[in-house]
Structure formats: structure tokens, C-alpha cells
Residue, then its C-alpha position, 0 to 999 in steps of 0.5 A: m392324146l385322148t379323142d373324147p372331147n369331154f377330156r380335151r384339156a381336162v383336169v380330173l381329180l381322181c377320187e377313187h381308184s381300186a382294182e374294180g375301177s376308178f372314179g373322178l371329177i373334171l375340175n375345169k369344165p363349168l356349165a351354164l347351169e346353176l344349182g337351183e336349176v338342177v336341184e328342186g327346192v334349192a334356190s341357189d345360183v351356185q355354179v354347176s360343172l361337168g364332172g364327166p360324161v358318165q351318168p350326166n343326170t347324177l349330181h356329185y360334189l367336192h367340199r372342204h366341210q368334213d367337220v359337218l359332212t363326216d360321212a364323206t369320202p376323203v380325197t386329199e387331206h383337205v378335200a372330200w367327195g360326197g356326204d349327206f345331201d340334206l346337210v349339203k343343202a343346209l350348208v348352201l341355203s345357209e350360205e355357210a358354203s362358198p365356191q372355195t369350199l363346196r363345188f357341184f358336178l353333173g356326171y362323173s369320169g369313170w373307168s373300168s378295171r385296168q382301163l385307166e392304167d391302160e390309157i396312162e400306159e398309152g400316153g393318154w394322161i399326164l399325171t401329177g401329184l399336185r394336191d393343193v386345195d386351190l386346184s380343187f376349188p379354182e377361182n377361174p376353172e377355165q385356166l386350171w389346165r394351164t395353171v397345173l401344167r405351169r406348176m409342174g414346170g419343165e416341158y409341161a410349162y411349155l405345153a401350157n402355152f401350146p395353142d388349141d389349134p397349132r395351125m393358128n399359131 
């Protein structure tokens, strides 16, 4: 029900939530950009996604490399956000990371204090507790919105098949 086109059929992983506000990354909006086009000195064809409309010139990353990036912020049991960027670059350049273990995002999704709670109360978001690692590192991000809704089942599974424009049905 949100009117912001950045969040149309978006799957957002909430990375931090506190009384001061919330921070998340959109998981299903790949951009036509590669990491080498965004980070100087890193010749890499790793895809970059839109993390959200806030500060679109900032780079964020989710990963499954907590053993190497020990200063990262845990998001779920197997997914972390951030960490030492020099170590991230080393992972990319050594090809130890893959799209299933490391993802990059430009910008982020942010909410001020109580803003997200208000949007939820107004029916602007569908919440799920699904924390599968494969949802954070999908092979086909464009299908993630439908995948999540189908996994939720019931009325949400029907919504997954709802056309973008019901008049075209």
C-alpha cells in the first residue's frame, strides 16, 4: 500500500531496529551496475543492487563471512551486515566470495523513530519471520517477492500471483 516506487513489491531485510529508527536493505532490486563500476581499484563483475532510496551514493553489503569479518553486525544467525571493507575487497579479489555469500547494495532503506511501526500499523508492509539464508542471497532476485509470499502460504500465496496491473488480467 506504499506509494513510494522504490518499495513496490520490495523484499526488505531489516538489519537494525531500535527506538531511534530502523535500517534495512532491499533484497530484490538488482541494478545494471557491477562492483568494478562503483568501487575504484576493484575490477569485479559482481552485481550491485538497490538497497533503498536513502543515501544512494553509499555502499552496503550483506555476507556470510562472519569468520573473516568479525566486526560485522549480525542480522540473522547466518547473515551479517558490514565489516572491514579492506577485508571485503580482499574476499572479492581472491574470489573467495560468491553471490551466495556476499551481496552489495547502493543506498539503504531507513525509517526514523516510530516511522516503520506507523507504516506497519497502516497496512503498508507485510511482515514475515522467514530467515532462510537463501532468501538473502537469492539466485533470481526478481522472483524473490513471489517466492517469499508463496512460502508464507495461505492468502499470501494468492497475492504472489496477482498481476502488476489488475486491469491487464
